[in-house]
MIZA-205551 format. One record per atom (N, C-alpha, C): residue in one letter; x, y, z. Coordinates in steps of 0.2 Angstrom, whole numbers, plus 5000, padded with zeros to 4 digits. Layout:
# residues N
aXYZ
...
END
This chain:
# residues 644
m498249175032
m498649195037
m498149225042
k498149245046
k497849265050
k498449335054
k497849385053
k498349435053
k498349445063
c499049475064
c499049455070
c498749545073
y498749535078
y498749595083
y499049585089
a499249675093
a499849645097
a499449675105
l499349605107
l498649625110
l499049625121
l498549655125
l498749675130
l498249615134
t498449595141
t498049565144
t497849615152
l497349585154
l497049625158
l497349615167
a497749555166
a498049525175
a498249585178
a498849635175
a499149675178
a498549725181
a497949735177
a497549775180
a497049765184
l497049695186
l496749675191
l497149665197
m497349675197
m497949675205
m497749765208
l497549765215
l497549815215
l498049875218
a497949955214
a498649985215
a498749985223
g499350015226
g499450015232
g499250095236
c499550135233
c499450195235
c499550285228
g499550315232
g499550385226
g498750375224
t498850445220
t498050475214
t497850465210
s497750475204
s497650495198
s497350575199
p497450605193
p497050685191
p496550695196
k496050625197
k495350645197
k495250595204
g495650585209
g495750575214
g495650515217
e495550455211
e495350355212
e496150365214
t496150325219
t496950265224
t496650225222
a496250185214
a496350095215
a496150085209
f496250045207
f496049995201
f495150045199
r495050045194
r494350055194
r493950005190
a493349995193
a493049935190
a492449925188
d492450005189
d491550015183
d491850075177
a492250055175
a492350095170
a492050095165
d492050125159
d491850095149
d492250095145
i493050065148
i493250065145
i493949995148
f494449925146
f494749915147
f495649965147
v495949955151
v496550005153
v496949965159
e497449915156
e498049895162
e498349935162
a498549965171
a498850005173
a499649975173
v499850055170
v500550055168
v501050055174
s501550015180
s501649985185
s502150075187
n502250095190
n502850125193
n503050205188
l502350235184
l502050285181
l502550335188
p502850385184
p503250465187
p502650505186
e502550515193
e502150585196
e501950625189
d502550635187
d502350685182
d502550685176
f502550605173
f502250585166
f501850625164
i501950635157
i501550665154
i501050665149
n500450675151
n499850655148
n499650695143
g500050695136
g499950785133
g499550765125
a499150845125
a498650835118
a498950885114
d498850885104
d499050945103
d498550945101
v498251035102
v497551045100
v497851115098
s497951095091
s498351195087
s497751185083
s497351145080
s496851155076
s496251185080
v496151175087
v495351185091
v495151245091
l495551295089
l495051365088
l494751395083
s495351365077
s494951355070
s494451315071
l494051265074
l493851215073
l493051245076
e493251285082
e492651325085
e492351375081
k492851415079
k492551465073
k492151455068
s492151375066
s491751345060
s491151305064
g491151325069
g490651285074
g490351235078
v491151175078
v491251125080
v491151165090
k490851125093
k490451105100
k490851045104
f491251055107
f491351015111
f491050995119
y490750915123
y490450905126
y490950885133
g490450865138
g491150845144
g490750775143
f490850745150
f490550645150
f490150655151
d489650715155
d489050705158
d488550715152
g489050745145
g488450725141
g488350825141
e488750865145
e488450935143
e489050975140
e488751045137
e489551055133
e489851105138
q490451075133
q491051135138
q491651135135
d491951165137
d492551185137
d492951135136
v493551115131
v493951055127
v494351055132
f494651125131
f495151125139
f495051055145
k494451105149
k494151075154
k494050985153
t493550985147
t493550905146
t494550875147
l494850885141
l495350855142
l495650865150
n495850905153
n495950915160
n495450855165
d494850845164
d494650795168
d494850735166
a495150705161
a495350645159
a496050625159
g496250675163
g496950655164
g497550715161
v497350755156
v497850775149
v498150845153
n499050835154
n499150895159
n499650955155
y499650915148
y500250965144
y499750965140
v499851035136
v499451035127
v500251055126
r500051045118
r500851055114
r500351105107
v500651125104
v500351175100
v500851205094
r500751195088
r501051205082
r501151285079
v501951325079
v501751405075
v502151395070
w501751435064
w502151415060
w502051495059
n502851515057
n502951625054
n502251655054
n502151635048
n501651675043
n501251615039
p500951595040
p500351545036
p499651595034
f499851645030
f499351665026
f499851705021
d499051705017
d499351745010
d499351805010
e499551845002
e499751925004
e499051975005
n498651935009
n497751965009
n497451945012
g497951925018
g497851885022
g497351815023
n497251795018
n496851715019
n497551655021
g497251635026
g497451585031
g497451505026
y498151465026
y498351425026
y497851355025
g497551355031
g497351305035
g497851275041
g497351205041
g497751165044
g497651205052
g497151245056
g497151295061
g497651365059
n497751385056
n498251455052
n498551465057
c499051415062
c499251415066
c499951455068
d499751535069
d500451575070
d500451585076
v500851645078
v501051655086
v500351665091
l500151725087
l499751715092
l498751665094
n498851615085
n498351555088
n498751515096
a499551535095
a499651495100
a499451525111
a499751605109
a499451615113
a498851595114
e498551615111
e497651625114
e497651525116
i497751495114
i497851395115
i498351415123
a498751425124
a499351435128
a498651485137
a498051525133
a497951575140
a497251485142
r496851465137
r496351405138
r496751355141
a497351335139
a497851295146
a497851305151
r497851385151
r498251375155
r497751395162
k497251405160
k496551385165
k496651345168
y496751285167
y496651195168
y497251195170
h497751235171
h498351215176
h498751175171
m498751155164
m499151125159
m499851195156
k500251135156
k500851185153
k500751165147
l501251225144
l501151215134
l501951185134
l501751165127
l502551135122
l502351155115
v502651195114
v502751245109
v503151235102
d502851215098
d503051195094
d503351205087
f503951235086
f503951275082
f504151235074
h503851245070
h504051235064
h504651235059
y504551325061
y504851365057
y504951355049
s504451375047
s503951385040
s503551415043
d503051395035
d502451435035
d501951395034
f502151335034
f501551275034
f502251215035
w501451165034
w501551095038
w502551055035
a502951085040
a503451025041
a503450945045
d503750925036
d503650835039
d504150805037
p504550715036
p505050715033
p505250715026
a504150755024
a504250745015
a504550815013
k504450875018
k504550945017
k504650975022
q505351005022
q505351095026
q505951125024
m505251165021
m505151235020
m505151295024
a505751345022
a505751415024
a505051435024
p505351505028
p504751525028
p504951595024
k504251625020
k504251675017
k504851695014
e504851725020
e505251785025
e506051775023
w505951705024
w506751705024
w507151615017
e506651635013
e506951615008
e507551635005
n507751675003
n508351725002
n508651735004
m509051745013
m509351725016
m509951665018
d510551695018
d510951635017
d511051625024
i511251555028
i511351545033
i511351555039
e511651645041
e511851645044
e511251695046
e511251735041
e510651785041
e510051735045
k509951705041
k509551615044
k509351625050
s510051605052
s510051585061
s509651655066
d509851685061
d509951795066
d509251805067
a509051785060
a508051785060
a507551715062
l507851655062
l507751615067
l507651635074
y508551665079
y508551705085
y507751745087
a507951795082
a507251835085
a506751835082
f506451775081
f505751745080
f505651715083
t506051655087
t505951635091
t505951655098
k506351725103
k506151765106
k505751785105
d505551825102
d504951885102
d504151805103
a504451765099
a503451715101
a503551695108
l504151665110
l504251635117
l503651685121
k503951755120
k503751835125
k502951855125
t502551825116
t502151835116
t501451785119
i501851705116
i501451655122
i501551655128
g502151665131
g502451685136
g501951705144
a501751765139
a501251805143
a500851785144
k500451755141
k499951715141
k499751645144
g500351605144
g500251515146
g500951545150
k501051445155
k501351425157
k502051385152
i502351395150
i502751355143
i503351315147
g503151255148
g503651195150
g504251175145
m504051205140
m504551145133
m504651175129
v504951185123
v505251255116
v505251175113
q504951145108
q505251105102
q505351135099
l506251125094
l506451165089
l506251135082
g505751155077
g505751115070
g505251045071
n505151015065
n504550965067
n504750915064
e504650855065
e504950795060
e505550815058
t506050865060
t506750875057
t507150815052
t507050765050
t507150675050
t507450695043
s507650755038
s507550775033
s507950855031
g507950875037
g507950935034
g507850985038
m507951075039
m507151095042
m507451185040
s506851215038
s506951275037
s507251275032
g507151225027
g507551235021
g508351205020
e508551195027
e509251165026
e509051085026
t509451055021
t509750975022
t510550965024
n510851015025
n511651015027
n511651005036
w511950945039
w511750985046
w512251035049
n512751035046
n513051105050
n512551175048
s512151165044
s511651215044
s511051225048
i510951145048
i510451135054
i510451135061
a511351115062
a511551125069
a511551215071
m511651255065
m511451325066
m510951355072
l510551335065
l509851335068
l509351315073
l509851265072
l509251215082
l509451275086
n510251295088
n510751305091
n510651395093
a510351415087
a509951485087
a509751505091
g508951445089
g508251435091
g508451395099
a508851365103
a509151345107
a509451425113
k509651475110
k509851495113
k509451575114
a508751575108
a508251615113
a508051585117
v507851525117
v507651475122
v507551525131
r508751475129
r508851495138
r508751545139
e508951615136
e508951695137
e508251705139
y507651675138
y506851675139
y506851655145
d507051575146
d506851555153
d507451505153
k507751505157
k508551465157
k507751385160
d507551375163
d507151325165
d506651275161
i506551325153
i506051285150
i506751215145
k506451165145
k506451115140
k506551125134
i507251085132
i507251115124
i507351045122
a506651015118
a506550965114
a506750985107
v507150905102
v507050905094
v506550855092
h506550855086
h506150785085
h506050755081
f505950685077
f506150645074
f505550625072
t505450555066
t505350505067
t505650465064
n505050415059
n505350355060
n505850315064
p505550275070
p505950235074
p506150175071
e505750145067
e505550095064
e506350085060
k506850145058
k507250125053
k507850105058
g507850125064
g508450065071
g508850125067
d508950195071
d509550255065
d509450285072
y509050285076
y509050365084
y509650375086
t510350305090
t510750325089
t511450355086
n510950335079
n511350405074
n511250485072
k510550475076
k510750555076
k510650575081
a510550555089
a510850575095
a511750605095
m511950535092
m512650575090
m512950615084
i512650645082
i512750675076
i512350775080
l511950745085
l511850815087
l512450815091
e512550765094
e513350765100
e513850785096
n513950765090
n514550805087
n514250855083
m513650885083
m513750955080
m513750985087
d513750995095
d513551005099
d512951035101
v512451025095
v511851065098
v511451055104
d511251125106
d510951135114
d510551095114
y510151045118
y509451015118
y509550975124
d508750985128
d508750905132
d508150865130
v507950865127
v507450805125
v507750775117
f507650685117
f507550685110
f506950695109
a506350685106
a505450655105
a505550655099
s505050595098
s505050555092
s504450555092
s503950545085
s503350545080
s503350455080
y502650435084
y502550345084
y501950335082
y501750335076
y501150295075
y501150245074
p500950185078
p500750105078
p500650095071
f500150105066
f500350085060
f500850115053
w501150145055
w501950135052
w502650135055
h502850135060
h503350165065
h503550095068
g503250055067
g503749965070
g503349965074
t503849915079
t503449915087
t503749945092
l503249905097
l503449975102
l503949935106
e504049875105
e505049835108
e505449875104
n505549905099
n505749925095
n505950005096
l505150035100
l505250095101
l505650125106
t505550065112
t505850085119
t506550065117
e506550035113
e507650015112
e507750065108
q507550115103
q507850155101
q507650225108
l507250235109
l507150285115
l507750275120
s507850215122
s508350205127
s508850185126
l509250175119
l510150175118
l510250275118
v509350325118
v509750375116
v510050395123
k509350395127
k509250405133
k510250375138
e510150305137
e510650265139
e511450305137
n511450305130
n512250325127
n512350405128
y511750445127
y511850535127
y511650555130
g511450515135
g511050565143
g510450615141
k510050605136
k509550665138
k508650615139
d508450625141
d507850665141
d507650615135
v506950575134
v506550545127
v505850545128
m505450565123
m504750565123
m504550555116
i503850535116
i503650535111
i503050605109
a503250645104
a503050695102
a502250695099
e502250665096
e501550615091
e501350555092
t501050525091
t500650465091
t499850485092
a499450445089
a498850405087
a498450365084
y497650365084
y497750275082
y496750285082
a496550245077
a495850265074
a495350215079
y494950265080
y494650215083
y493950195080
t493950215072
t492950195068
t493550215060
e493450155055
e493450155051
e492950225046
d492350255048
d492250285046
d492250365042
d492050415040
d492450465037
d491950495038
g491950545045
g491750595045
g491650655042
d491950695038
d491950745033
d491950745026
m491750695024
m491850645017
m492650705014
f493150715016
f493750715014
f494250655014
g493750605018
g494250555015
g495050545022
n495150475023
n495450465032
n496150445031
a496750445032
a497450445030
a497250355033
v497050335036
v497250275037
v496750225037
s496650165035
s496050105034
s496450055037
s495850015036
s495949915038
s496549895032
e496749955028
e497249905022
e498049945026
t497949975032
t498750025031
t499149975035
g498849925038
g499249875044
g499249895050
n498949865052
n498749895060
n498549855067
p499149835068
p499049825076
p498649805081
y497949855080
y497349845083
y497049875082
p496449815083
p495849845082
p495649905078
f495149945075
f494850015072
f494350015079
s494550055083
s493950015086
s493850045096
v493650105100
v493750135104
v494150095107
y494050045110
y494649975113
y495149995111
g495249985104
g495749955101
g496250035100
q495950085103
q496350145103
q496450155108
a496050145113
a496350145122
a496750085122
r496850035122
r497349995118
r498150045115
s498150055111
s498450075111
s498850145113
i498450175113
i498750245120
i499150225125
r498650165128
r499050125134
r499950095132
d499950065129
d500350035127
d500750075126
t500750145120
t501450205120
t501550205125
i501050235130
i501150245136
i501850215140
a501650145141
a501950085146
a502850075140
a502850095133
a503050085131
a503850125131
v503650195132
v503950275134
v504150265138
a503750235143
a503850215154
a504450185153
a504350145150
a504950085150
a505750085149
a505750155145
a506350165140
a506450275147
g506250255150
g506350325156
g506250375153
g505550375149
g505350445146
g504950495148
l504950535146
l504450595154
l503950585149
g503450545144
g503050565142
g502650555136
v501950595132
v501950545128
v501050605127
f501550625120
f500850695118
f500350655112
y499650645112
y499450625108
y499050695104
w499150655095
w499150725092
w498350745089
e498450795089
e497750825087
e496950775089
p496850735096
p496250725096
p495450745098
a495750815095
a494950855092
a494850885085
w495350865081
w494950885076
w494550835072
i494050845072
i493450785071
i493050865064
p492550845062
p492450855057
p491850945061
v491750975054
v491651035055
v490851035052
g490550985051
g490050985046
g489950915043
n489250895041
n489050855037
n488650855031
d489050925026
d489050915020
d489350945016
y489750905010
y490150925009
y490651015007
g490051025003
g489951095003
g489951145006
t489551135012
t489851195018
t490151175021
n490451105024
n491151095024
n492051135022
q491751135014
q492251165011
q492451205012
e491751285013
e491751355015
e491951335021
k491851315029
k492351345031
k492851345032
w493151265028
w494151245028
w494251315026
e493951325019
e494451385014
e494151455020
e493751465026
e493651525027
e494251525038
f493751465038
f494251485045
f494851425047
g495151425040
g495851365041
g495751315044
s494951255046
s494951195049
s495051125045
g495051165041
g495151075038
g496051085037
w496451015033
w497151015032
w497351075029
a497351105025
a497451125019
a496951165016
a497051255015
a496551285010
a496751285007
s496551315001
s496651324995
s497251384995
y497251444996
y497851484998
y498351445000
a498351405002
a499351385004
a499651354998
g498951324992
g499451304983
g500151364982
a499951434983
a500451484982
a500951454986
y501051424992
y501751424995
y501851374993
d501351284994
d501651224995
d501251184987
p501451224983
p500751194975
p500851134973
d501551084978
d501451034976
d500850974981
d501150994986
d500450954989
d499950994993
a500151034995
a499051114998
a498751104991
g499251124987
g498851184980
g498751094976
r498651044976
r498351004975
r497850944980
y498150934985
y497650904989
y497150954993
y497051004997
y496651055000
y496151015004
g496051045007
g495251005011
g495151005018
g494750935021
g494550905027
g495150895031
s494950865034
s495450825041
s495350755038
a495850725037
a496150665037
a496150625042
v495950655048
v496250615054
v495650625063
d495050645057
d494450645061
d494350565063
n494350515059
n494350445065
n495050425067
q495250445068
q496150445076
q495650535082
a495350525081
a495050595086
a494850565091
l495050585100
l494650555105
l493950575108
f493750625103
f492750625102
f492650615094
d491850585097
d491750565091
d491450635086
f491250605080
f491250665074
f490650735078
s490350725082
s489650775086
s490250785093
g490850775092
g490850805100
g490850795104
q490650715105
q490550685111
q491350645113
p491550655119
p492350615122
p492150545120
l492350505119
l492450455118
l492750425126
p492750355128
p492950335132
p493850315132
s494050295126
s494650295127
s495150355127
l494750415129
l494950475129
l495450475139
k494950425142
k494950415151
k495650385151
v495750325148
v496550305146
v497050345150
f497250435148
f497650445154
f497450485158
r496850455163
r496850465167
r496850395175
y496350355168
y496750265170
y497150235171
v497650255168
v498350245165
v498850195171
r498850235178
r498950245183
r499050185187
f498150165187
f497850115192
f497550065188
g497350055183
g497050015178
g496250025178
a495849985173
a495049985173
a495049955172
a494349915172
a493849895167
a493449875167
a492849855162
a492149875160
a491649835161
s491249805165
s490649765167
s490749725159
e490549715155
e490449695151
e491249675146
n491149615140
n491849605137
n491549565131
p491349615128
p491149605122
p491949585116
v491549565110
v492149515104
v492049615101
d492649625102
d492849695094
d492849685092
s493349645088
s493549625081
s493849545079
v493549535074
v493649485071
v494149465065
p494949495067
p495349465060
p495249445056
d495149475049
d495149435042
d495549375042
l495649325037
l496049295037
l496449295029
e496749315029
e497749285022
e497649205023
m497749175015
m497749085016
m498049085006
a498349035010
a498649004998
a498748944998
f498448904991
f498248854993
f498748854985
q498648774984
q498948774980
q498548724972
a498348734967
a497848704963
a498048624965
g497548594965
g497548494967
g497148494974
e497648534979
e497348524985
e496848544989
p496548524994
p495648534995
p495748614997
i495148634995
i495348694998
i494548715006
v495148715012
v494648705018
v494948785023
l494348785023
l494348855029
l494248855034
p494448855038
p494448825045
p493848865051
e493548785054
e493148805058
e492948855064
t493648905064
t493448925069
t493948995069
v494049055069
v494449095071
v494849135079
s495049165077
s495249195082
s494749275085
a494549295090
a494049355088
a494649385095
v494649455094
v494849495099
v494149545105
f494349535111
f493749575113
f494349625116
a493649635120
a493749715123
a494349765126
d494349695131
d495049665134
d495749645132
g495749685124
g496249635119
g496349565122
s496049535124
s495949435124
s495949425119
v496249365117
v495949325110
v495749265112
k495249225109
k494749165109
k494849135103
e494549085103
e494249055096
e493549075097
v493349065091
v492549075089
v492249055084
p491648995086
p491448975079
p491549015072
v491549005066
v491349045062
v490949015054
s490449035051
s490049005047
s490449055039
w490449005034
w490749035026
w490349035024
n490349065018
n489849105011
n489849015010
e489448995007
e489448915007
e489648934998
e489048984994
e488948974988
e489849004986
q490249074988
q490649094989
q491149024987
l491048964995
l491648934995
l491948864989
s490948864986
s491048834981
s491348844975
a491148914975
a491148954966
a492048944967
a492448974973
a493448934974
a493648884974
v493048844975
v493348774975
v493348724965
a492548764964
a492548724958
a493248784951
g493348834957
g493748894952
g494648854950
g494648914946
g495248894945
g495848924947
a496548934945
a497248984949
a497049034949
e496849074953
e496849134955
e496349144958
a496349234962
a496349234971
a495449244971
y495449244977
y494749234980
y494549274985
e493749254988
e493749314993
e493149304997
v492849245001
v492449205004
v492249255009
e491749265011
e491549295016
e491049275022
g491249285031
g490949245036
g490849285039
t490449235046
t490349295052
t490549225057
a490449295061
a490849245069
a490749275076
e490049265080
e489949305084
e489749375081
g489149385076
g488849445075
g489549475071
r490149455069
r490249505067
r490649465060
s490549525055
s491149505048
s491549485050
v491849425043
v492649415045
v492649395034
k493349405033
k493349365028
k493749345027
c494049265021
c494649265019
c494849285013
s495649295014
s495649295005
s496249245005
f496149214997
f496649174997
f496849154989
r497649124989
r497449094980
r497649024981
v497349024976
v497448984973
v498048954966
d498748964967
d499348944963
d499248894960
q499448884952
q499648834948
q500148784952
a500048704950
a500548684954
a501248694951
g501648684955
g502348704952
g502648794949
n502048824952
n502248904949
n502348924955
l502648984956
l502849014958
l502349044967
l502449014972
l502149024980
l502049064982
n501649104987
n501949174989
n502349184987
a502049224983
a502249294980
a502049354982
g501649354982
g501849424987
g501749404996
f501949375001
f502049355004
f501449385010
e500949365008
e500349375011
e500249295015
s500649245017
s500449185018
s501049175024
a500949165031
a501649175033
a501949085033
d501649055032
d502349015028
d502749035025
m503349055025
m503949075019
m504449015018
s504148945021
s504748875017
s504648875010
m504148915007
m504648904999
m505348974996
w505248995002
w505749045000
w506449025004
v506949045001
v507749035006
v508149075005
l508349125010
l508849165012
l509549165012
a509549175007
a510349185009
a510949215009
g511249235009
g511749305011
g511949335019
t512049395019
t512249435025
t511049445025
a510849405029
a510049435029
a510349485036
v510549495042
v510549515048
v511149535049
s511649585049
s512249595054
s512549605057
g511749655060
g512049725066
g511249695072
e510849755070
e510349765074
e509649755069
g509649765065
g509049745060
g508649665059
h508349675053
h507949605053
h507949615045
c507649535042
c507349545034
c507149485035
e506549515034
e505849455036
e505149465033
r504749425031
r503949455030
r503649505035
k503449575032
k503149595039
k502449625038
e502349605043
e501649635042
e501549715042
q501649725035
q501749825037
q501949825029
d501649915028
d502149935020
d502149895013
a501549855014
a501549825009
a500849855004
r501349844997
r501149864992
r500149854990
t500149794990
t499449754992
t499449714997
g498949694999
g498649645004
g498949665010
v499449635014
v499249655022
v500049645022
a500549605020
a500949605020
a501649605015
s502449615015
s502849635012
s503349585014
f503849585012
f504649575012
f505049635014
h505349655020
h505449695021
h506149685023
f506749745023
f507449755026
f507649775026
w508049765036
w508449855037
w508849825043
d509449835043
d509949835048
d510449885048
s510549925054
s511149945055
s511949925053
a511949865051
a512649835048
a512349845039
p512949835034
p512649825028
p512249755027
l512049755021
l511449705021
l511849675013
d511949615011
d512049575006
d511549535006
f511049515005
f510849445003
f510349404998
q509949354996
q509749374989
q508849314997
v508449334991
v507949274992
v507449234989
v507649164987
v507749124981
v507049054981
q506949074977
q506149004976
q506548954971
t506548874971
t506748854963
t505848794963
m505948804955
m505148764957
m505548704952
t505348664951
t505448584948
t505048564942
d504348614945
d504048544939
d503648604935
i503848644934
i503548704931
i503448684922
e503048704919
e502548714914
e503448724907
n503548694904
n504148734897
n503748794893
g504348824894
g503948914891
g504148954890
t504349004885
t504449084889
t503849124893
y504349134900
y504049174906
y504549254905
s503949314909
s504049364913
s504349344919
f504649404924
f504749394932
f504749434933
s504249504939
s504249544940
s504149544945
g504049604949
g504349634956
g504049694957
f503949714967
f503949784969
f504549804971
l504849864973
l505349854979
l504949944980
q505049964986
q505150014988
q505750044995
g505950114995
g506350125001
g506750175002
d507350175006
d507650245005
d508450235008
d508850275007
d509550265012
d509750195009
g510050195003
g510350144998
g511150145000
g511450225001
g511950224999
g512450204993
d513050234990
d513550254987
d513750134985
g513650114982
g513850054978
g512850004980
a512550024981
a512149994981
a511749964977
e511349904977
e511249864973
e510549824976
f509949824966
f509649784970
f508949744965
y508949714964
y508949674956
y508649604957
l507949584954
l507749534953
l508049484945
f508349434952
f508449364945
f508249304943
a508349274939
a508149204937
a508649164933
k508749094935
k508649064934
k508649014930
s508848984924
s508648944918
s509048874917
g509148824919
g509848784916
g510548824913
d511048844911
d511748884913
d511548944910
t510748974910
t510649054909
t510249064912
e510849144915
e510549184921
e510149264918
y509749284921
y509349324919
y509249394924
r509249474922
r509449504930
r509049554928
a508749574933
a508349664929
a508549694935
d508949734936
d509149804938
d508649844942
t508449874948
t508149944948
t508549954958
s508150044958
s508450094966
s507850074968
l508350124974
l507650134978
l507350214977
a506850224980
a506750284977
a506050324982
g506350304989
g505850334993
g505350274996
f505150335004
f504450265007
f503750284997
g503450224998
g502950244995
g502750214986
n503450244986
n503950234977
n504050174977
w503550164974
w503850054972
w504050084965
q504650034963
q504950034956
q504749954954
a504849944949
a504349864945
a504949864940
p505249804943
p505749824939
p505449764935
v505749724930
v505149654926
v505849624922
i506049544921
i506249514917
i505949494910
e505849494906
e505549474900
e506349414896
g505549354893
g506349324888
g506649264892
i506149244898
i506649204902
i506349124899
e506449084897
e506549014893
e506648954900
v506548924898
v506348844903
v506248794897
t506748744900
t506548694894
t506448624897
d506748644903
d506948564907
d506348564914
g505848624914
g505448624920
g505648634927
t506248684927
t506548684931
t506648774931
l506648824939
l506748854936
l506748904942
t507248934943
t507548994949
t507349044948
v507049064954
v507049154955
v507049194959
g506949254960
g507349264966
g507349364966
f507549374973
f507649454969
f508349454977
a508849504974
a509249504978
a509449604981
v509749624986
v509949664992
v510749684994
r511049734992
r511549734993
r511449814994
c511749834999
c511649905003
c512049895010
g512249965011
g512749995013
g512150005023
a512450025028
a512350015034
a511650065035
g511050075036
g510350095038
g509950085032
g510250045026
g509750045020
g509250005023
w508350025020
w507949975020
w507450005015
g507149955015
g506549945009
g506149885011
g505749865005
g505249815005
g505049784997
w505149724995
w504949694991
w504149664992
d503749664985
d503049634987
d502649614981
d502349584978
d501749564973
d502549534966
l502649504968
l503149454965
l502649444960
k502949404952
k502349364948
k502749374943
l502749264943
l503149254935
l502449234934
e502349234924
e501949234921
e502149204914
k502049154913
k501849124906
k501549154900
t502349174897
t502249234888
t502249194883
k502349134882
k502349124876
k502349004879
e501948984873
e502148914876
e503048884872
s503048804875
s503648814873
s503548764866
q504048774863
q504148764853
q503648684855
g503848664859
g503748574857
g502948564859
q502848614861
q502048614866
q501348604860
END
């Protein structure tokens, strides 16, 4: 199966815009650019082109230098503004330092750090979004820890402390820059500041809102969630309304390799805006331009992540542009790119580590271990997002940074090279010819796709043809680019497409209530345990279904059947299990959901096949909002039949 990419065309960009000016004065389509950008029509003049640069001060202290588009060293804030960025986001932690004053890392982002960034942004006429985490270190869906000073407070005391901290912080930051928006909490999907009960969370949010309104009633107040792919943003907005939470903007994270389709994003934001009357926006997005690792710490995303665009400057540019278009289609306020300047502090691991510790320029320093022992205490180090920056590893701005400037009117480069050749995934059954395609789909820099000739490694292909039932990988070359074809050869009569790598799902039968609300229940090129695909399920209504495959020419004997399941929100009465049926005998192995990435591994042993026929599959029964994915099913013969 060919890995699919979300692609744009340049047709709209080739139409000249009629009026208006960009931040650099362009009044129409830019025909001499170094990237391709399809114009987003009717983009509001005040649309937010934002960037979160919270770690930039610690990077500069570590010796990082930034440059302008002319190659000369200059203030990174000027370079961002030259590229069309008009808003800066900065995170604020209460006290990201240990008792000896050693910083936790991640930019050591306290109130004073935010105030200095506010002053830098103000110099270039950029407003500020203050992102209060209400924690001493990272707050996200996996952890919402209270600041050290608030740990033993009850909810009333914590609310009072949050109010006072917010108001004092705004006075300090606002004295240096122009605050346009305040975000109360960061990715508060699972809680906030140590609280997981919505009555308590609402108290904290309203305490923060009170502080903002008293400081400046014109500042917009945002709340921030993530995982739009779950399709539950209207539920989140309903909770906020029922709890009388005072806010203006419903903000979401959207990372294309994790958070579903752009169409779903637009739908989720539109529903909140239309049904609850709130502004909407993207508070965080990013995309990789390379698979290279600049600081030797490792990257958060790679080619195995399930990526809708090539990892290239052109792919990165298209991701930003398409995210802007998706938000604009929902009537949103804008988009913030997350940490576009978080590049390596050097090219020697030992020296880098010293700088990460001293200046806090890595995602976490070892000093954070006392506060966050399970995460930062184990995995402290550098930046895992340097390959998602909008500057290269030496601080030079990438052409993709100019998307913010070009998106109103469009732009095209003089050349349109091949950007990537996606790898192939195929499946064969023993006995049928193994024939690889003569052409593959190449993605060009403008996002267009064309079939191009491919040559395969004959030695590897011959070995696969002569080999037995197992997995193979054959290398190829197309338009000077490397491409791989991975495929399995399955035994005749045995389980087919067990990892859902092939788009041909005809061997699997879907039975029951597969989709009864706003969800989907299907093969999905995302969240795979291995390979690029899994069988994903989610629905806004309850689910009750089975996915079944029957084999009618299988060898008699004893078998085991296993698989892997991840997911969350199963709810009361949820059931997830593997099953098998041979003759009149039925087998079953129950399992459960344990969260994203926590794969459970149910297995059925001792399945006796005596008539050459076996039915296997998996079942899902869960409440509204339940979601998850099955992958890597395996049927294995463990014992020959007594007659053999």
